[in-house]
N, C-alpha and C positions, 0 to 999 in steps of 0.2 A: 739902124736898129738901136734902141736905147740900151745902154749898158746896164746889166743887172747888178743891183747893190749886193755886196757881200758883207754879212754880219759875222762878228765873233760870237762865241757862245755867250760871253758876258753881255755883249751888246744886245743879243737877241733876248736874253732873259730880262734885261733892263727894259727893253721895249715892251715886252709882254707885261711886265710889272706896271709900266706907265699906263698901258691900255686898261688893265684891271683897276688900277687906282683911280682912273678917270671915269669909271663907270659908276654912276650913282646907285644903280641897282645893287651893286656888290658892297656898298657902304652901309653899315647899320642894319644889315638884314638879320632875320631870325630863321634859324634852321632847326627843325625837329629831327630827332633821331635817338639812337641808343648808344650810350657810352661804351667804348671797348678799349681794352689795353690801356687803362688809365694809369699814368705814372707821374709821380712827383719827384723832381730831381733836387739834388742838394742846393741848387741855385734858387729854388723856390718856384721855378717855372713848372707848369703842368702841361704834359703832353698826352694826347689821347686821340682816338678815332671816333668819329660820329658816323653811324651807319644806319641803313634801313634794310629792307628785305633784299634789295638788289645791288645797292652801291654803298660806297663809303668815302669819307673825306678826312684827311689828316687835319688835326687842329692843335693849336697851342694857346695857352693862357699864361701871360707873363705874371711875375710875382705880384706886381702892384694890383692887378685885377683880381688875382686869386686870393689875396689877403682880405678882400672885401666879401668873400663868400661866407655865408652864415651856416652852411652845411658842408659836409665832406663828400664830394662826388666819388662814386664808386662805379666800377664796370658793371653793366647791366641796367643802370638807371636810364629811364627815358626822360630826356630833358629838351628844353629849347635853348639853343646857344645863340647869343646875341653878339655880333661882331662884324668883321669885314673879311672879304676874300682877296688875297693877293698872292704874289709869287715870292718864294724864297730864292733869290738869285743864285745862290751857291749851288743848290741842287736842281734848279729849274723845275721845281714842283710847286704847284699852287696849293694853298692850305687856308684854313679858316683861322683867323686870329680872333679868338673869343674874348670878349670883355665881361661877359656875365653868363651864368648858367641858371636856368629856371626849371625846377623839377616839374614834371607833368603830373597832374592829378591833385597836387597839394602844393602849398607855398613852401618856399625855402626855409622859412622859420619852423614850420611843422616838421619838415625832414630833419633839420638840425636838432630840434627838440627830441624826436624819436631816436636819433643816432646817439646823442649824448645820454639819454635815459638808458638805452640798451647797454652802452659802454660802462656807465657807473654802476648799473645793477649787476653786471657781470663781475665787477671788481668788489662787490659786497658793500657798497656805500649805503644801500637801502635796507640792509639786514636789520631786523628788529633786535638782534643780539647786541648791536652797537648803540641802541637808543639808551640815553641816560634818563633817569627819573627826574621829573620836575619837582623842585623843593616845595613842600606844602605851604610853608610860611616864609617866603623870601624877604630878606631885610633890605636888599637893594636890587634894582632891575636896570640893566643897560638897554636902551632903546636905540637901535641902529636904523635910521631912516632919515628922510628929509626933514631938516629943522623947520621948514616953513610950510609943510604939507598938513592936510587935515588928519592924517594918520597919527602923527605924534600927539596932536591935541586930543584925539579920541582915546588914545592909550593912557595919557595922563589923567584925563577926566574919569574914565571908567575905573582905573586902578586906584585913584584917590578916593573915589566914592566907596569902592568895595573894601579896600584895605589901606587906610591912611598911614599905617606904620611903615609901609614900603617906601624906600627912597628911590626916586626915578632919576637916572642919569642918561641924558640924551647925548649920543655921539652922532652929530649931523653928517650926512653923506649925500652925494647925489644918487638918485635912484633911477635915473634915466639917462641914456646916452652912452657913448663909448667910455667915458671916464668913470661911470658908475660902478662896474664890476670891481676894478682894483681898489676903489675907495671902500666899498662894502667889505671886501675881503680883508683890507688893511685894518678897518675898524674892529672886525672880529678878532684878528690876531692881537691887536692892541688891548682889547678887553681881557683876553686870556693872559697876555703877558703880565699885566699889572693887576689882575684879579679884581677888577673894578666892581663886580657885581656877582650876585648868586645866580642870576638868570639873565638871559639875553632874549630880547624880542627884536626881530628884524623883518622888515616888510615895507609896504607902501599901500596907497589906496588903489582903487580899480583903474582900469584902462585897457587899451588894446594889447594884443600879444606883443607888438613892438614896444609899447610902453613898459611892459613887465619883463622885457627880455633880460635885463640885468640880473634877474634872479634865476635865469636859465643858463647862466654862464658857468663854465666848469671851474673857474677860479673861486667863485663864491661857493659852489657846492663843496669843493674840497676844504675851504676854510671852515665851513659849518661842520663838516665831518671831523676835522682835526680839533675842533673846539673842545676843551675840557669842561667848559661851563655849558650847562644845558641850553639849547637854543629852541625857541618857538618861532616858526615861520608864519607870518601873518601878511600874506600878499594878496592884494586885490579883493575881489568878492568871492562868494562861495563857489561859483562854477569855475573860477580861475584856478588852475593847477600848474605849479612850476616845479622845476628840478629841486629848488630849495625846499619845497614841501616834502619831497620824498626823502631828502637827506636829513632834515631837521629831526630833533627828538620828539617834537609834537607839532602838528599842523593846525593852524587856526583858520577859520573861514574868512575872517576879516580882521583888521587891526583891533577893533573893539573886542571881538571874540578872543583875540590873543591876550588882551588884558584880563578878560574874564577867566581864561584858563591859567593865567600866570599867578593870580592871587585869589585867596578865598574871600568869601563874602562875610564881612564882619557881622552883619545883622543875622545871617543864617548861623554863623558860629556862636553868636551870643544866644540865640534861641536854642541851639543844640546844647549849649552848656547849661542853660536854665532847665531844659528837659532832663539832662543827666543829673543835675543837682536835685531835681524833684524826685527822680527815681531812687537816687541814693538816700534821700530823706525817708522815702517810703520803705525802702529795704531795711534801713536802720531801725525805723519804728516797728516794723514787723518782727525784727529780731529781738528788740527790747521786750516786745509783748510776749514772745515765746520764752525768753529768759525769765520774765516776771512770773509767767504761769508755772514754769519749772521750779522757780524759787518758792512760790506759794505751795506747790505740791510737796516739796521737800520739807518746808516748814510745818506742814500739817501732819507729817508722819510722827509716829509714836517715839521713834528713836531721837527725834529732835526735841520733842516735848519732855521726854524723860530718858536721858542717856543711861541711867543706872538700870532702868527697866529692861533696856536692850541687853545690858551686860548680864542681868539676872536670867533673862531668857536664854542666853547663850550658855550660862552656867548650868541651867536645867538640862539643856540639850547635851552638854558634856557629861553630866551625871547619868543621864539615860543611856548615852552611848557606852559609858564605862560599865554600867550594869549589864547591858547587852553583851559586852565583851566578856565580862566575868562569867555570866551564865553560859555563854558559848564555850568558854574554857572548861568550866566544870562539867558540861555535858561531854566534851571530848575526853576528859580524864576518866569520867565514869564509864564511858564506852570502852576506853582502853583497859580499864581495870576488869570489866566484865570479860573482855576478850582474853585477858591474861588468865583469868580464873578458868575459862573454858579450855584454853590451850593446856593449862597445867593439869586439869582433870583428865583431858584426853591423853596426855603424856603419862600420867600416873596409871591410867587404865592399861596402858601398853607396857608398863614396867615389868621386868621379869620377877621382881620381888613380890609383886601382887600375885603372880602366878604361883610362886612358892607358897604364899600365904593360903592358897586354896588347896594345899596338900600335894602339890606337884613338886618334883625335884629335878635338878639339872646335873647330868653326868658329864664328866670330862676325863680325858686321858691323862697320862702322867705328865704331859707337857702343858695341860690346862686347856686344851682345845675341846670345845663342846662336842659331845658324841651325838651324831644325827642318825647313825646307822650301826647295826650290830656287826657289820662287816669291818668296822674300824678297830675292833678289839678281838682278841683270841683268848681262849681259856688260859688262866694263869696271869693275864695282864692286870696291872694295878690300875684302878680307876678311883676317881673322887666323886662323891655324890653331895651336891649342895642342897641344903634344906633351908627353911625360913629362919631357923635359929642357929645354924652352924653347918658343918660338913662332915662326911664320913669317908674314911679311907678304906677301900674294899678291893677284893681281888676277884677276878672273874673265874668261876668254877665251870660254867658252861654258857652257851649262848643259844637262843632259839630264834630262828628266822621264820618269818611269816610271809608266805606267798600265796596269792589267790585264795586268801581266807583259810589256809591250812598252815599249821605250825609244824616246824621241823627243828628237832634238837640236835645240836652239834657239840660233841664232847671234845 
């Protein structure tokens, strides 16, 4: 009987690894599933689980492969993992060594675009409050694009035709490939550091999403946001939208449109100035006509033709006013005099002296108090009788009281 071979754990795991590594089916295969428990370790390696409704498989993506991803994988994403299946000898567990991840439903560039857009929007890089106004009459414009592309020629041609006074400074950079984002961001920082222009235009001509990807880079987006000089983003054609368009202070549909938005049209400005000059002339002419009519009206007045006549007229008005005041004063004095006379006559009519003049007399007791009743004196009392021309000293011999029409003498 053949002796059975005995394996060590390590030997068994190595044998299984060799079997799996030698199976062509397990090399370069594509596996669809949902990402779960996705983790990125400090080493740069990515560890995750790929699962479907019934099963799961452990996966790893080493740092070199992960650095080539253009989107950030997250748990819950449905992807196609490209890689190989083998055994990790130390644990004796087989796993998928992924070399690439492809999102299902859309390309990895679209996923990366939406992820970065969502991230920067949450940080406020797209807020209109941070947008700087575009200078209406820039003296110098920095163009950050390829020095050999059609975009820079279009910008120079359009801006030179519209506004020849603007100086164009080209900062040539690569606009495609892995080196493009750091060059574009560096040119933006250089332009701000040395204040080379009043306005920056950055962009390139049209192309595929891969061709325009440099303007979807986070480094370029942050450099535009940090720019103190206003930035116009002029990338691709009108349907093309990049992250740079969202961050920039103004988005242009094309590089040519960027030049149109950057400078005014000298011809339109000249026509506007001519129109304004014409309106000013017309307004000034109308005002002169009104002033001339006013002057003619004043010159035709009597006061301007004969100044002394105006003064004489005012003198007459003063004399008339004085006469009215004097007449009013005399009427008031006359009314007051008549009132005084009436009051004096009424007072004189009530005077006791007048009563005495009509034959009446006023009797008073020894103290001079007037006698109003016979009860105030008794027979033998001294009384004084006042007449109109003097007084009499008398003594009462008797008194007669009158009650109810009957007289009664009291001795």
